[in-house]
LOFI-497252 format. One record per residue (C-alpha): x negated, y, z; residue number from 1. Coordinates in steps of 0.05 Angstrom, whole numbers, plus 5000, padded with zeros to 4 digits. Layout:
((X; Y; Z); NUM)
...
***
This chain:
((5000; 5000; 5000); 1)
((4974; 5068; 4981); 2)
((4974; 5127; 5030); 3)
((4996; 5194; 5002); 4)
((4993; 5265; 5026); 5)
((5056; 5305; 5036); 6)
((5046; 5343; 4971); 7)
((5106; 5347; 4925); 8)
((5078; 5299; 4873); 9)
((5060; 5248; 4927); 10)
((5129; 5253; 4958); 11)
((5162; 5246; 4890); 12)
((5122; 5182; 4878); 13)
((5140; 5153; 4946); 14)
((5213; 5172; 4940); 15)
((5217; 5138; 4872); 16)
((5205; 5071; 4906); 17)
((5277; 5074; 4931); 18)
((5325; 5055; 4874); 19)
((5386; 5099; 4868); 20)
((5448; 5100; 4826); 21)
((5459; 5155; 4775); 22)
((5521; 5197; 4773); 23)
((5547; 5251; 4727); 24)
((5579; 5312; 4761); 25)
((5623; 5348; 4710); 26)
((5680; 5397; 4703); 27)
((5711; 5449; 4657); 28)
((5677; 5517; 4665); 29)
((5707; 5586; 4662); 30)
((5701; 5587; 4586); 31)
((5740; 5522; 4578); 32)
((5678; 5482; 4559); 33)
((5653; 5420; 4595); 34)
((5594; 5431; 4642); 35)
((5556; 5380; 4681); 36)
((5492; 5347; 4703); 37)
((5463; 5278; 4720); 38)
((5438; 5267; 4791); 39)
((5410; 5208; 4829); 40)
((5425; 5234; 4899); 41)
((5497; 5212; 4911); 42)
((5520; 5182; 4977); 43)
((5586; 5160; 5006); 44)
((5596; 5198; 5072); 45)
((5663; 5183; 5103); 46)
((5726; 5140; 5094); 47)
((5769; 5185; 5137); 48)
((5770; 5237; 5110); 49)
((5744; 5210; 5043); 50)
((5679; 5247; 5030); 51)
((5618; 5239; 4986); 52)
((5555; 5280; 4982); 53)
((5506; 5301; 4928); 54)
((5439; 5335; 4936); 55)
((5418; 5388; 4886); 56)
((5356; 5430; 4876); 57)
((5366; 5502; 4895); 58)
((5333; 5520; 4829); 59)
((5388; 5485; 4790); 60)
((5417; 5529; 4735); 61)
((5478; 5483; 4729); 62)
((5502; 5477; 4800); 63)
((5521; 5551; 4809); 64)
((5572; 5544; 4753); 65)
((5597; 5476; 4777); 66)
((5607; 5497; 4849); 67)
((5662; 5546; 4829); 68)
((5702; 5494; 4789); 69)
((5764; 5474; 4829); 70)
((5763; 5399; 4811); 71)
((5698; 5363; 4794); 72)
((5692; 5294; 4764); 73)
((5638; 5246; 4789); 74)
((5624; 5187; 4744); 75)
((5580; 5130; 4770); 76)
((5542; 5115; 4706); 77)
((5541; 5044; 4679); 78)
((5480; 5005; 4655); 79)
((5492; 5027; 4583); 80)
((5492; 5101; 4601); 81)
((5417; 5115; 4603); 82)
((5423; 5161; 4543); 83)
((5482; 5197; 4576); 84)
((5439; 5209; 4638); 85)
((5382; 5236; 4596); 86)
((5428; 5282; 4558); 87)
((5461; 5309; 4621); 88)
((5393; 5320; 4653); 89)
((5368; 5360; 4592); 90)
((5347; 5432; 4605); 91)
((5369; 5457; 4536); 92)
((5422; 5442; 4484); 93)
((5494; 5418; 4486); 94)
((5494; 5364; 4539); 95)
((5563; 5339; 4517); 96)
((5552; 5334; 4441); 97)
((5571; 5263; 4422); 98)
((5588; 5240; 4493); 99)
((5651; 5199; 4504); 100)
((5688; 5236; 4559); 101)
((5759; 5247; 4583); 102)
((5789; 5305; 4620); 103)
((5841; 5289; 4674); 104)
((5905; 5329; 4680); 105)
((5872; 5363; 4740); 106)
((5811; 5385; 4699); 107)
((5758; 5336; 4721); 108)
((5711; 5313; 4665); 109)
((5695; 5239; 4669); 110)
((5646; 5196; 4629); 111)
((5682; 5140; 4592); 112)
((5659; 5070; 4613); 113)
((5635; 5092; 4682); 114)
((5631; 5040; 4738); 115)
((5672; 5086; 4783); 116)
((5700; 5156; 4779); 117)
((5720; 5206; 4831); 118)
((5760; 5270; 4825); 119)
((5738; 5316; 4881); 120)
((5732; 5387; 4907); 121)
((5675; 5423; 4942); 122)
((5685; 5423; 5018); 123)
((5619; 5449; 5044); 124)
((5547; 5463; 5025); 125)
((5488; 5455; 5073); 126)
((5419; 5482; 5058); 127)
((5365; 5429; 5064); 128)
((5295; 5452; 5047); 129)
((5289; 5463; 4972); 130)
((5357; 5430; 4961); 131)
((5430; 5441; 4979); 132)
((5474; 5383; 5001); 133)
((5544; 5390; 4974); 134)
((5599; 5353; 5011); 135)
((5658; 5336; 4966); 136)
((5728; 5316; 4986); 137)
((5757; 5259; 4945); 138)
((5826; 5265; 4915); 139)
((5829; 5208; 4863); 140)
((5785; 5146; 4858); 141)
((5780; 5093; 4803); 142)
((5731; 5035; 4796); 143)
((5713; 4979; 4748); 144)
((5681; 4920; 4784); 145)
((5661; 4891; 4716); 146)
((5614; 4949; 4700); 147)
((5541; 4941; 4722); 148)
((5512; 5007; 4748); 149)
((5453; 5046; 4720); 150)
((5396; 5053; 4769); 151)
((5337; 5102; 4774); 152)
((5274; 5069; 4802); 153)
((5201; 5088; 4797); 154)
((5220; 5148; 4755); 155)
((5255; 5107; 4701); 156)
((5324; 5080; 4687); 157)
((5335; 5006; 4701); 158)
((5395; 4961; 4695); 159)
((5424; 4918; 4750); 160)
((5461; 4857; 4728); 161)
((5526; 4837; 4762); 162)
((5527; 4777; 4810); 163)
((5558; 4713; 4783); 164)
((5622; 4724; 4822); 165)
((5648; 4793; 4835); 166)
***
């Protein structure tokens, strides 16, 4: 095992040893266009009340616009969504060009074929170092137990197969 300093690059390398799921956080912005981003810092928080959390860099140019959207869609990306994740993480260009999405009657943007989706609203933000942790209240939940999730591990996307019996 290698010992690292607490420098950002060393921390990033050590943190990447922990595999995480990848989610898309999307909604319809003030102009009526879809807006969103891919993140790998999603966590269920509470069953009662139903809450999830996401962690975002304070330097994000996307989160300031998303935070004001009344209903956000969170899509747990499936194994075949690596290109979707890359596109939603892009710094430039139309992140939604060619993406298969749907918009709920409440305005949440969801990625088609996701392993699970959540329609939610921002409840609270907490500053945490160079990030902000956004707590989101869940309003609608859907899941597909036949969809294998996309994982991010060691700074790359990996697929996790489903167990024999689900």
